[in-house]
C-alpha positions in Angstrom: 183.4 45.0 149.0 184.5 48.2 146.5 181.0 48.6 145.9 180.1 48.9 149.5 183.4 51.2 149.8 182.3 53.3 146.7 178.6 53.4 148.1 179.9 54.5 151.6 182.1 57.3 149.9 179.3 58.3 147.5 177.9 60.4 150.5 177.9 58.9 153.8 179.4 60.1 157.3 180.4 56.1 158.2 182.2 55.8 154.9 184.6 58.8 156.3 185.1 56.8 159.4 186.1 53.5 157.4 188.7 55.2 155.5 190.6 56.9 158.9 
């Protein structure tokens, strides 16, 4: 999960949405 989260945060718009 952390790996996926880091990849999303790496520069993905969906990552930001997941954070919210």
